mmCIF file of the N, C-alpha and C atoms, coordinates in Angstrom:
data_MODEL
# 
_entry.id   MODEL 
# 
loop_
_atom_site.group_PDB 
_atom_site.id 
_atom_site.type_symbol 
_atom_site.label_atom_id 
_atom_site.label_alt_id 
_atom_site.label_comp_id 
_atom_site.label_asym_id 
_atom_site.label_entity_id 
_atom_site.label_seq_id 
_atom_site.pdbx_PDB_ins_code 
_atom_site.Cartn_x 
_atom_site.Cartn_y 
_atom_site.Cartn_z 
_atom_site.occupancy 
_atom_site.B_iso_or_equiv 
_atom_site.pdbx_formal_charge 
_atom_site.auth_seq_id 
_atom_site.auth_comp_id 
_atom_site.auth_asym_id 
_atom_site.auth_atom_id 
_atom_site.pdbx_PDB_model_num 
ATOM 1   N N  . MET A 1 1  ? 255.868 33.223 -199.312 1.00 0.00 ? 1  MET A N  1 
ATOM 2   C CA . MET A 1 1  ? 256.251 34.571 -199.666 1.00 0.00 ? 1  MET A CA 1 
ATOM 3   C C  . MET A 1 1  ? 256.287 35.413 -198.403 1.00 0.00 ? 1  MET A C  1 
ATOM 4   N N  . ARG A 1 2  ? 257.270 36.238 -198.304 1.00 0.00 ? 2  ARG A N  1 
ATOM 5   C CA . ARG A 1 2  ? 257.434 37.086 -197.130 1.00 0.00 ? 2  ARG A CA 1 
ATOM 6   C C  . ARG A 1 2  ? 257.415 38.547 -197.569 1.00 0.00 ? 2  ARG A C  1 
ATOM 7   N N  . PHE A 1 3  ? 256.715 39.351 -196.804 1.00 0.00 ? 3  PHE A N  1 
ATOM 8   C CA . PHE A 1 3  ? 256.651 40.774 -197.095 1.00 0.00 ? 3  PHE A CA 1 
ATOM 9   C C  . PHE A 1 3  ? 257.874 41.468 -196.516 1.00 0.00 ? 3  PHE A C  1 
ATOM 10  N N  . PRO A 1 4  ? 258.367 42.504 -197.165 1.00 0.00 ? 4  PRO A N  1 
ATOM 11  C CA . PRO A 1 4  ? 259.525 43.224 -196.636 1.00 0.00 ? 4  PRO A CA 1 
ATOM 12  C C  . PRO A 1 4  ? 259.161 43.939 -195.338 1.00 0.00 ? 4  PRO A C  1 
ATOM 13  N N  . GLU A 1 5  ? 260.113 43.987 -194.453 1.00 0.00 ? 5  GLU A N  1 
ATOM 14  C CA . GLU A 1 5  ? 259.904 44.675 -193.183 1.00 0.00 ? 5  GLU A CA 1 
ATOM 15  C C  . GLU A 1 5  ? 260.263 46.148 -193.343 1.00 0.00 ? 5  GLU A C  1 
ATOM 16  N N  . THR A 1 6  ? 259.410 47.008 -192.845 1.00 0.00 ? 6  THR A N  1 
ATOM 17  C CA . THR A 1 6  ? 259.648 48.441 -192.872 1.00 0.00 ? 6  THR A CA 1 
ATOM 18  C C  . THR A 1 6  ? 259.515 48.950 -191.443 1.00 0.00 ? 6  THR A C  1 
ATOM 19  N N  . THR A 1 7  ? 260.609 49.410 -190.891 1.00 0.00 ? 7  THR A N  1 
ATOM 20  C CA . THR A 1 7  ? 260.581 49.840 -189.502 1.00 0.00 ? 7  THR A CA 1 
ATOM 21  C C  . THR A 1 7  ? 259.639 51.020 -189.302 1.00 0.00 ? 7  THR A C  1 
ATOM 22  N N  . ARG A 1 8  ? 259.016 51.044 -188.176 1.00 0.00 ? 8  ARG A N  1 
ATOM 23  C CA . ARG A 1 8  ? 258.101 52.120 -187.832 1.00 0.00 ? 8  ARG A CA 1 
ATOM 24  C C  . ARG A 1 8  ? 258.606 52.917 -186.625 1.00 0.00 ? 8  ARG A C  1 
ATOM 25  N N  . VAL A 1 9  ? 259.889 52.738 -186.277 1.00 0.00 ? 9  VAL A N  1 
ATOM 26  C CA . VAL A 1 9  ? 260.465 53.459 -185.141 1.00 0.00 ? 9  VAL A CA 1 
ATOM 27  C C  . VAL A 1 9  ? 260.361 54.946 -185.407 1.00 0.00 ? 9  VAL A C  1 
ATOM 28  N N  . GLY A 1 10 ? 259.889 55.676 -184.414 1.00 0.00 ? 10 GLY A N  1 
ATOM 29  C CA . GLY A 1 10 ? 259.761 57.119 -184.537 1.00 0.00 ? 10 GLY A CA 1 
ATOM 30  C C  . GLY A 1 10 ? 258.402 57.590 -185.017 1.00 0.00 ? 10 GLY A C  1 
ATOM 31  N N  . THR A 1 11 ? 257.546 56.658 -185.440 1.00 0.00 ? 11 THR A N  1 
ATOM 32  C CA . THR A 1 11 ? 256.215 57.044 -185.877 1.00 0.00 ? 11 THR A CA 1 
ATOM 33  C C  . THR A 1 11 ? 255.313 57.254 -184.660 1.00 0.00 ? 11 THR A C  1 
ATOM 34  N N  . GLN A 1 12 ? 254.159 57.829 -184.889 1.00 0.00 ? 12 GLN A N  1 
ATOM 35  C CA . GLN A 1 12 ? 253.198 58.026 -183.804 1.00 0.00 ? 12 GLN A CA 1 
ATOM 36  C C  . GLN A 1 12 ? 252.773 56.684 -183.208 1.00 0.00 ? 12 GLN A C  1 
ATOM 37  N N  . ALA A 1 13 ? 252.590 55.676 -184.055 1.00 0.00 ? 13 ALA A N  1 
ATOM 38  C CA . ALA A 1 13 ? 252.202 54.350 -183.565 1.00 0.00 ? 13 ALA A CA 1 
ATOM 39  C C  . ALA A 1 13 ? 253.277 53.770 -182.648 1.00 0.00 ? 13 ALA A C  1 
ATOM 40  N N  . HIS A 1 14 ? 254.530 53.947 -183.031 1.00 0.00 ? 14 HIS A N  1 
ATOM 41  C CA . HIS A 1 14 ? 255.630 53.445 -182.202 1.00 0.00 ? 14 HIS A CA 1 
ATOM 42  C C  . HIS A 1 14 ? 255.702 54.219 -180.889 1.00 0.00 ? 14 HIS A C  1 
ATOM 43  N N  . ASN A 1 15 ? 255.603 55.526 -180.981 1.00 0.00 ? 15 ASN A N  1 
ATOM 44  C CA . ASN A 1 15 ? 255.651 56.347 -179.769 1.00 0.00 ? 15 ASN A CA 1 
ATOM 45  C C  . ASN A 1 15 ? 254.521 55.979 -178.811 1.00 0.00 ? 15 ASN A C  1 
ATOM 46  N N  . ASP A 1 16 ? 253.334 55.748 -179.334 1.00 0.00 ? 16 ASP A N  1 
ATOM 47  C CA . ASP A 1 16 ? 252.204 55.335 -178.498 1.00 0.00 ? 16 ASP A CA 1 
ATOM 48  C C  . ASP A 1 16 ? 252.457 53.978 -177.861 1.00 0.00 ? 16 ASP A C  1 
ATOM 49  N N  . ALA A 1 17 ? 253.005 53.052 -178.640 1.00 0.00 ? 17 ALA A N  1 
ATOM 50  C CA . ALA A 1 17 ? 253.285 51.711 -178.124 1.00 0.00 ? 17 ALA A CA 1 
ATOM 51  C C  . ALA A 1 17 ? 254.315 51.767 -176.997 1.00 0.00 ? 17 ALA A C  1 
ATOM 52  N N  . VAL A 1 18 ? 255.347 52.577 -177.172 1.00 0.00 ? 18 VAL A N  1 
ATOM 53  C CA . VAL A 1 18 ? 256.375 52.721 -176.143 1.00 0.00 ? 18 VAL A CA 1 
ATOM 54  C C  . VAL A 1 18 ? 255.779 53.371 -174.897 1.00 0.00 ? 18 VAL A C  1 
ATOM 55  N N  . ARG A 1 19 ? 254.948 54.382 -175.088 1.00 0.00 ? 19 ARG A N  1 
ATOM 56  C CA . ARG A 1 19 ? 254.315 55.050 -173.937 1.00 0.00 ? 19 ARG A CA 1 
ATOM 57  C C  . ARG A 1 19 ? 253.450 54.061 -173.154 1.00 0.00 ? 19 ARG A C  1 
ATOM 58  N N  . ARG A 1 20 ? 252.703 53.237 -173.864 1.00 0.00 ? 20 ARG A N  1 
ATOM 59  C CA . ARG A 1 20 ? 251.857 52.239 -173.192 1.00 0.00 ? 20 ARG A CA 1 
ATOM 60  C C  . ARG A 1 20 ? 252.698 51.188 -172.472 1.00 0.00 ? 20 ARG A C  1 
ATOM 61  N N  . LEU A 1 21 ? 253.815 50.811 -173.067 1.00 0.00 ? 21 LEU A N  1 
ATOM 62  C CA . LEU A 1 21 ? 254.720 49.872 -172.401 1.00 0.00 ? 21 LEU A CA 1 
ATOM 63  C C  . LEU A 1 21 ? 255.269 50.481 -171.123 1.00 0.00 ? 21 LEU A C  1 
ATOM 64  N N  . GLU A 1 22 ? 255.688 51.719 -171.187 1.00 0.00 ? 22 GLU A N  1 
ATOM 65  C CA . GLU A 1 22 ? 256.222 52.385 -169.999 1.00 0.00 ? 22 GLU A CA 1 
ATOM 66  C C  . GLU A 1 22 ? 255.175 52.483 -168.896 1.00 0.00 ? 22 GLU A C  1 
ATOM 67  N N  . ALA A 1 23 ? 253.938 52.759 -169.262 1.00 0.00 ? 23 ALA A N  1 
ATOM 68  C CA . ALA A 1 23 ? 252.859 52.821 -168.277 1.00 0.00 ? 23 ALA A CA 1 
ATOM 69  C C  . ALA A 1 23 ? 252.614 51.445 -167.659 1.00 0.00 ? 23 ALA A C  1 
ATOM 70  N N  . ALA A 1 24 ? 252.665 50.400 -168.485 1.00 0.00 ? 24 ALA A N  1 
ATOM 71  C CA . ALA A 1 24 ? 252.479 49.043 -167.978 1.00 0.00 ? 24 ALA A CA 1 
ATOM 72  C C  . ALA A 1 24 ? 253.611 48.650 -167.040 1.00 0.00 ? 24 ALA A C  1 
ATOM 73  N N  . GLU A 1 25 ? 254.831 49.066 -167.368 1.00 0.00 ? 25 GLU A N  1 
ATOM 74  C CA . GLU A 1 25 ? 255.968 48.774 -166.498 1.00 0.00 ? 25 GLU A CA 1 
ATOM 75  C C  . GLU A 1 25 ? 255.850 49.506 -165.167 1.00 0.00 ? 25 GLU A C  1 
ATOM 76  N N  . ALA A 1 26 ? 255.357 50.732 -165.190 1.00 0.00 ? 26 ALA A N  1 
ATOM 77  C CA . ALA A 1 26 ? 255.146 51.488 -163.950 1.00 0.00 ? 26 ALA A CA 1 
ATOM 78  C C  . ALA A 1 26 ? 254.088 50.798 -163.096 1.00 0.00 ? 26 ALA A C  1 
ATOM 79  N N  . GLU A 1 27 ? 253.022 50.342 -163.723 1.00 0.00 ? 27 GLU A N  1 
ATOM 80  C CA . GLU A 1 27 ? 251.976 49.614 -163.004 1.00 0.00 ? 27 GLU A CA 1 
ATOM 81  C C  . GLU A 1 27 ? 252.531 48.326 -162.418 1.00 0.00 ? 27 GLU A C  1 
ATOM 82  N N  . GLN A 1 28 ? 253.354 47.627 -163.188 1.00 0.00 ? 28 GLN A N  1 
ATOM 83  C CA . GLN A 1 28 ? 253.957 46.390 -162.705 1.00 0.00 ? 28 GLN A CA 1 
ATOM 84  C C  . GLN A 1 28 ? 254.807 46.669 -161.462 1.00 0.00 ? 28 GLN A C  1 
ATOM 85  N N  . HIS A 1 29 ? 255.583 47.732 -161.501 1.00 0.00 ? 29 HIS A N  1 
ATOM 86  C CA . HIS A 1 29 ? 256.416 48.087 -160.344 1.00 0.00 ? 29 HIS A CA 1 
ATOM 87  C C  . HIS A 1 29 ? 255.544 48.339 -159.110 1.00 0.00 ? 29 HIS A C  1 
ATOM 88  N N  . GLN A 1 30 ? 254.447 49.036 -159.288 1.00 0.00 ? 30 GLN A N  1 
ATOM 89  C CA . GLN A 1 30 ? 253.536 49.281 -158.161 1.00 0.00 ? 30 GLN A CA 1 
ATOM 90  C C  . GLN A 1 30 ? 252.972 47.977 -157.626 1.00 0.00 ? 30 GLN A C  1 
ATOM 91  N N  . ARG A 1 31 ? 252.642 47.051 -158.532 1.00 0.00 ? 31 ARG A N  1 
ATOM 92  C CA . ARG A 1 31 ? 252.085 45.749 -158.114 1.00 0.00 ? 31 ARG A CA 1 
ATOM 93  C C  . ARG A 1 31 ? 253.133 44.900 -157.404 1.00 0.00 ? 31 ARG A C  1 
ATOM 94  N N  . ILE A 1 32 ? 254.396 45.024 -157.819 1.00 0.00 ? 32 ILE A N  1 
ATOM 95  C CA . ILE A 1 32 ? 255.473 44.314 -157.121 1.00 0.00 ? 32 ILE A CA 1 
ATOM 96  C C  . ILE A 1 32 ? 255.565 44.812 -155.690 1.00 0.00 ? 32 ILE A C  1 
ATOM 97  N N  . GLU A 1 33 ? 255.549 46.123 -155.526 1.00 0.00 ? 33 GLU A N  1 
ATOM 98  C CA . GLU A 1 33 ? 255.615 46.706 -154.180 1.00 0.00 ? 33 GLU A CA 1 
ATOM 99  C C  . GLU A 1 33 ? 254.403 46.305 -153.339 1.00 0.00 ? 33 GLU A C  1 
ATOM 100 N N  . ALA A 1 34 ? 253.231 46.317 -153.950 1.00 0.00 ? 34 ALA A N  1 
ATOM 101 C CA . ALA A 1 34 ? 252.009 45.923 -153.223 1.00 0.00 ? 34 ALA A CA 1 
ATOM 102 C C  . ALA A 1 34 ? 252.077 44.454 -152.815 1.00 0.00 ? 34 ALA A C  1 
ATOM 103 N N  . HIS A 1 35 ? 252.615 43.621 -153.681 1.00 0.00 ? 35 HIS A N  1 
ATOM 104 C CA . HIS A 1 35 ? 252.734 42.199 -153.359 1.00 0.00 ? 35 HIS A CA 1 
ATOM 105 C C  . HIS A 1 35 ? 253.712 41.982 -152.209 1.00 0.00 ? 35 HIS A C  1 
ATOM 106 N N  . ARG A 1 36 ? 254.831 42.693 -152.262 1.00 0.00 ? 36 ARG A N  1 
ATOM 107 C CA . ARG A 1 36 ? 255.803 42.589 -151.158 1.00 0.00 ? 36 ARG A CA 1 
ATOM 108 C C  . ARG A 1 36 ? 255.167 43.004 -149.833 1.00 0.00 ? 36 ARG A C  1 
ATOM 109 N N  . ALA A 1 37 ? 254.410 44.087 -149.876 1.00 0.00 ? 37 ALA A N  1 
ATOM 110 C CA . ALA A 1 37 ? 253.771 44.585 -148.661 1.00 0.00 ? 37 ALA A CA 1 
ATOM 111 C C  . ALA A 1 37 ? 252.699 43.635 -148.144 1.00 0.00 ? 37 ALA A C  1 
ATOM 112 N N  . ALA A 1 38 ? 252.081 42.888 -149.039 1.00 0.00 ? 38 ALA A N  1 
ATOM 113 C CA . ALA A 1 38 ? 250.978 42.001 -148.661 1.00 0.00 ? 38 ALA A CA 1 
ATOM 114 C C  . ALA A 1 38 ? 251.436 40.605 -148.243 1.00 0.00 ? 38 ALA A C  1 
ATOM 115 N N  . GLN A 1 39 ? 252.698 40.291 -148.425 1.00 0.00 ? 39 GLN A N  1 
ATOM 116 C CA . GLN A 1 39 ? 253.165 38.945 -148.093 1.00 0.00 ? 39 GLN A CA 1 
ATOM 117 C C  . GLN A 1 39 ? 252.903 38.628 -146.627 1.00 0.00 ? 39 GLN A C  1 
ATOM 118 N N  . GLY A 1 40 ? 252.319 37.447 -146.419 1.00 0.00 ? 40 GLY A N  1 
ATOM 119 C CA . GLY A 1 40 ? 251.996 37.007 -145.074 1.00 0.00 ? 40 GLY A CA 1 
ATOM 120 C C  . GLY A 1 40 ? 250.690 37.549 -144.527 1.00 0.00 ? 40 GLY A C  1 
ATOM 121 N N  . THR A 1 41 ? 249.942 38.253 -145.363 1.00 0.00 ? 41 THR A N  1 
ATOM 122 C CA . THR A 1 41 ? 248.662 38.801 -144.926 1.00 0.00 ? 41 THR A CA 1 
ATOM 123 C C  . THR A 1 41 ? 247.538 38.169 -145.740 1.00 0.00 ? 41 THR A C  1 
ATOM 124 N N  . GLU A 1 42 ? 246.320 38.494 -145.382 1.00 0.00 ? 42 GLU A N  1 
ATOM 125 C CA . GLU A 1 42 ? 245.166 37.974 -146.117 1.00 0.00 ? 42 GLU A CA 1 
ATOM 126 C C  . GLU A 1 42 ? 245.042 38.586 -147.513 1.00 0.00 ? 42 GLU A C  1 
ATOM 127 N N  . ARG A 1 43 ? 245.745 39.662 -147.766 1.00 0.00 ? 43 ARG A N  1 
ATOM 128 C CA . ARG A 1 43 ? 245.713 40.319 -149.087 1.00 0.00 ? 43 ARG A CA 1 
ATOM 129 C C  . ARG A 1 43 ? 246.725 39.738 -150.072 1.00 0.00 ? 43 ARG A C  1 
ATOM 130 N N  . GLU A 1 44 ? 247.539 38.785 -149.614 1.00 0.00 ? 44 GLU A N  1 
ATOM 131 C CA . GLU A 1 44 ? 248.625 38.286 -150.453 1.00 0.00 ? 44 GLU A CA 1 
ATOM 132 C C  . GLU A 1 44 ? 248.128 37.659 -151.757 1.00 0.00 ? 44 GLU A C  1 
ATOM 133 N N  . ARG A 1 45 ? 247.067 36.862 -151.696 1.00 0.00 ? 45 ARG A N  1 
ATOM 134 C CA . ARG A 1 45 ? 246.567 36.204 -152.901 1.00 0.00 ? 45 ARG A CA 1 
ATOM 135 C C  . ARG A 1 45 ? 246.080 37.228 -153.935 1.00 0.00 ? 45 ARG A C  1 
ATOM 136 N N  . ASP A 1 46 ? 245.310 38.203 -153.477 1.00 0.00 ? 46 ASP A N  1 
ATOM 137 C CA . ASP A 1 46 ? 244.832 39.249 -154.400 1.00 0.00 ? 46 ASP A CA 1 
ATOM 138 C C  . ASP A 1 46 ? 245.999 40.018 -155.005 1.00 0.00 ? 46 ASP A C  1 
ATOM 139 N N  . ALA A 1 47 ? 247.000 40.304 -154.185 1.00 0.00 ? 47 ALA A N  1 
ATOM 140 C CA . ALA A 1 47 ? 248.168 41.031 -154.672 1.00 0.00 ? 47 ALA A CA 1 
ATOM 141 C C  . ALA A 1 47 ? 248.932 40.201 -155.704 1.00 0.00 ? 47 ALA A C  1 
ATOM 142 N N  . ALA A 1 48 ? 249.019 38.903 -155.471 1.00 0.00 ? 48 ALA A N  1 
ATOM 143 C CA . ALA A 1 48 ? 249.701 38.027 -156.431 1.00 0.00 ? 48 ALA A CA 1 
ATOM 144 C C  . ALA A 1 48 ? 248.945 37.977 -157.754 1.00 0.00 ? 48 ALA A C  1 
ATOM 145 N N  . GLU A 1 49 ? 247.633 37.937 -157.691 1.00 0.00 ? 49 GLU A N  1 
ATOM 146 C CA . GLU A 1 49 ? 246.827 37.929 -158.913 1.00 0.00 ? 49 GLU A CA 1 
ATOM 147 C C  . GLU A 1 49 ? 246.977 39.242 -159.677 1.00 0.00 ? 49 GLU A C  1 
ATOM 148 N N  . SER A 1 50 ? 246.991 40.343 -158.958 1.00 0.00 ? 50 SER A N  1 
ATOM 149 C CA . SER A 1 50 ? 247.182 41.650 -159.599 1.00 0.00 ? 50 SER A CA 1 
ATOM 150 C C  . SER A 1 50 ? 248.561 41.762 -160.235 1.00 0.00 ? 50 SER A C  1 
ATOM 151 N N  . LEU A 1 51 ? 249.563 41.216 -159.556 1.00 0.00 ? 51 LEU A N  1 
ATOM 152 C CA . LEU A 1 51 ? 250.922 41.226 -160.100 1.00 0.00 ? 51 LEU A CA 1 
ATOM 153 C C  . LEU A 1 51 ? 250.993 40.377 -161.360 1.00 0.00 ? 51 LEU A C  1 
ATOM 154 N N  . ALA A 1 52 ? 250.377 39.221 -161.345 1.00 0.00 ? 52 ALA A N  1 
ATOM 155 C CA . ALA A 1 52 ? 250.375 38.355 -162.533 1.00 0.00 ? 52 ALA A CA 1 
ATOM 156 C C  . ALA A 1 52 ? 249.719 39.059 -163.720 1.00 0.00 ? 52 ALA A C  1 
ATOM 157 N N  . ALA A 1 53 ? 248.629 39.749 -163.473 1.00 0.00 ? 53 ALA A N  1 
ATOM 158 C CA . ALA A 1 53 ? 247.948 40.489 -164.539 1.00 0.00 ? 53 ALA A CA 1 
ATOM 159 C C  . ALA A 1 53 ? 248.845 41.604 -165.076 1.00 0.00 ? 53 ALA A C  1 
ATOM 160 N N  . ALA A 1 54 ? 249.544 42.284 -164.184 1.00 0.00 ? 54 ALA A N  1 
ATOM 161 C CA . ALA A 1 54 ? 250.449 43.360 -164.610 1.00 0.00 ? 54 ALA A CA 1 
ATOM 162 C C  . ALA A 1 54 ? 251.602 42.795 -165.437 1.00 0.00 ? 54 ALA A C  1 
ATOM 163 N N  . GLU A 1 55 ? 252.113 41.627 -165.045 1.00 0.00 ? 55 GLU A N  1 
ATOM 164 C CA . GLU A 1 55 ? 253.193 41.002 -165.803 1.00 0.00 ? 55 GLU A CA 1 
ATOM 165 C C  . GLU A 1 55 ? 252.725 40.604 -167.200 1.00 0.00 ? 55 GLU A C  1 
ATOM 166 N N  . GLU A 1 56 ? 251.506 40.103 -167.295 1.00 0.00 ? 56 GLU A N  1 
ATOM 167 C CA . GLU A 1 56 ? 250.943 39.752 -168.604 1.00 0.00 ? 56 GLU A CA 1 
ATOM 168 C C  . GLU A 1 56 ? 250.787 40.988 -169.485 1.00 0.00 ? 56 GLU A C  1 
ATOM 169 N N  . GLN A 1 57 ? 250.382 42.084 -168.875 1.00 0.00 ? 57 GLN A N  1 
ATOM 170 C CA . GLN A 1 57 ? 250.206 43.325 -169.623 1.00 0.00 ? 57 GLN A CA 1 
ATOM 171 C C  . GLN A 1 57 ? 251.549 43.823 -170.159 1.00 0.00 ? 57 GLN A C  1 
ATOM 172 N N  . VAL A 1 58 ? 252.593 43.738 -169.346 1.00 0.00 ? 58 VAL A N  1 
ATOM 173 C CA . VAL A 1 58 ? 253.924 44.154 -169.803 1.00 0.00 ? 58 VAL A CA 1 
ATOM 174 C C  . VAL A 1 58 ? 254.367 43.271 -170.965 1.00 0.00 ? 58 VAL A C  1 
ATOM 175 N N  . ALA A 1 59 ? 254.177 41.978 -170.848 1.00 0.00 ? 59 ALA A N  1 
ATOM 176 C CA . ALA A 1 59 ? 254.571 41.067 -171.932 1.00 0.00 ? 59 ALA A CA 1 
ATOM 177 C C  . ALA A 1 59 ? 253.829 41.401 -173.227 1.00 0.00 ? 59 ALA A C  1 
ATOM 178 N N  . ALA A 1 60 ? 252.547 41.677 -173.114 1.00 0.00 ? 60 ALA A N  1 
ATOM 179 C CA . ALA A 1 60 ? 251.758 42.025 -174.301 1.00 0.00 ? 60 ALA A CA 1 
ATOM 180 C C  . ALA A 1 60 ? 252.230 43.336 -174.905 1.00 0.00 ? 60 ALA A C  1 
ATOM 181 N N  . ARG A 1 61 ? 252.511 44.319 -174.064 1.00 0.00 ? 61 ARG A N  1 
ATOM 182 C CA . ARG A 1 61 ? 252.978 45.616 -174.569 1.00 0.00 ? 61 ARG A CA 1 
ATOM 183 C C  . ARG A 1 61 ? 254.360 45.498 -175.210 1.00 0.00 ? 61 ARG A C  1 
ATOM 184 N N  . GLU A 1 62 ? 255.243 44.659 -174.629 1.00 0.00 ? 62 GLU A N  1 
ATOM 185 C CA . GLU A 1 62 ? 256.557 44.445 -175.230 1.00 0.00 ? 62 GLU A CA 1 
ATOM 186 C C  . GLU A 1 62 ? 256.417 43.817 -176.611 1.00 0.00 ? 62 GLU A C  1 
ATOM 187 N N  . ALA A 1 63 ? 255.542 42.841 -176.719 1.00 0.00 ? 63 ALA A N  1 
ATOM 188 C CA . ALA A 1 63 ? 255.314 42.187 -178.007 1.00 0.00 ? 63 ALA A CA 1 
ATOM 189 C C  . ALA A 1 63 ? 254.776 43.179 -179.036 1.00 0.00 ? 63 ALA A C  1 
ATOM 190 N N  . TRP A 1 64 ? 253.892 44.049 -178.601 1.00 0.00 ? 64 TRP A N  1 
ATOM 191 C CA . TRP A 1 64 ? 253.319 45.033 -179.519 1.00 0.00 ? 64 TRP A CA 1 
ATOM 192 C C  . TRP A 1 64 ? 254.392 46.013 -180.012 1.00 0.00 ? 64 TRP A C  1 
ATOM 193 N N  . VAL A 1 65 ? 255.251 46.466 -179.103 1.00 0.00 ? 65 VAL A N  1 
ATOM 194 C CA . VAL A 1 65 ? 256.326 47.379 -179.514 1.00 0.00 ? 65 VAL A CA 1 
ATOM 195 C C  . VAL A 1 65 ? 257.197 46.703 -180.567 1.00 0.00 ? 65 VAL A C  1 
ATOM 196 N N  . LYS A 1 66 ? 257.575 45.456 -180.328 1.00 0.00 ? 66 LYS A N  1 
ATOM 197 C CA . LYS A 1 66 ? 258.406 44.738 -181.302 1.00 0.00 ? 66 LYS A CA 1 
ATOM 198 C C  . LYS A 1 66 ? 257.671 44.592 -182.638 1.00 0.00 ? 66 LYS A C  1 
ATOM 199 N N  . TRP A 1 67 ? 256.400 44.322 -182.578 1.00 0.00 ? 67 TRP A N  1 
ATOM 200 C CA . TRP A 1 67 ? 255.602 44.166 -183.796 1.00 0.00 ? 67 TRP A CA 1 
ATOM 201 C C  . TRP A 1 67 ? 255.600 45.463 -184.590 1.00 0.00 ? 67 TRP A C  1 
ATOM 202 N N  . VAL A 1 68 ? 255.381 46.573 -183.900 1.00 0.00 ? 68 VAL A N  1 
ATOM 203 C CA . VAL A 1 68 ? 255.357 47.887 -184.565 1.00 0.00 ? 68 VAL A CA 1 
ATOM 204 C C  . VAL A 1 68 ? 256.746 48.217 -185.120 1.00 0.00 ? 68 VAL A C  1 
ATOM 205 N N  . GLU A 1 69 ? 257.786 47.934 -184.341 1.00 0.00 ? 69 GLU A N  1 
ATOM 206 C CA . GLU A 1 69 ? 259.141 48.238 -184.788 1.00 0.00 ? 69 GLU A CA 1 
ATOM 207 C C  . GLU A 1 69 ? 259.513 47.473 -186.061 1.00 0.00 ? 69 GLU A C  1 
ATOM 208 N N  . ARG A 1 70 ? 259.007 46.276 -186.186 1.00 0.00 ? 70 ARG A N  1 
ATOM 209 C CA . ARG A 1 70 ? 259.314 45.476 -187.379 1.00 0.00 ? 70 ARG A CA 1 
ATOM 210 C C  . ARG A 1 70 ? 258.477 45.883 -188.583 1.00 0.00 ? 70 ARG A C  1 
ATOM 211 N N  . GLY A 1 71 ? 257.436 46.650 -188.344 1.00 0.00 ? 71 GLY A N  1 
ATOM 212 C CA . GLY A 1 71 ? 256.646 47.175 -189.451 1.00 0.00 ? 71 GLY A CA 1 
ATOM 213 C C  . GLY A 1 71 ? 255.725 46.181 -190.110 1.00 0.00 ? 71 GLY A C  1 
ATOM 214 N N  . TYR A 1 72 ? 255.211 45.248 -189.359 1.00 0.00 ? 72 TYR A N  1 
ATOM 215 C CA . TYR A 1 72 ? 254.274 44.265 -189.935 1.00 0.00 ? 72 TYR A CA 1 
ATOM 216 C C  . TYR A 1 72 ? 252.923 44.849 -190.150 1.00 0.00 ? 72 TYR A C  1 
# 
């Protein structure tokens, strides 16, 4: 049995999810720049780890937005 989908676009939950995604994307962009700047230095590994964490956060936030939009 499947429950009907009810979109939640435009709700406070959706707006919050989109805002969090945008913040995660901004953080990811900063981590990309930091990683580029750190290439070839002793900070490169830490920068790569921070970038990977930021990428995971963006993926999680994207999934959450889709989940909210589908109304599950």
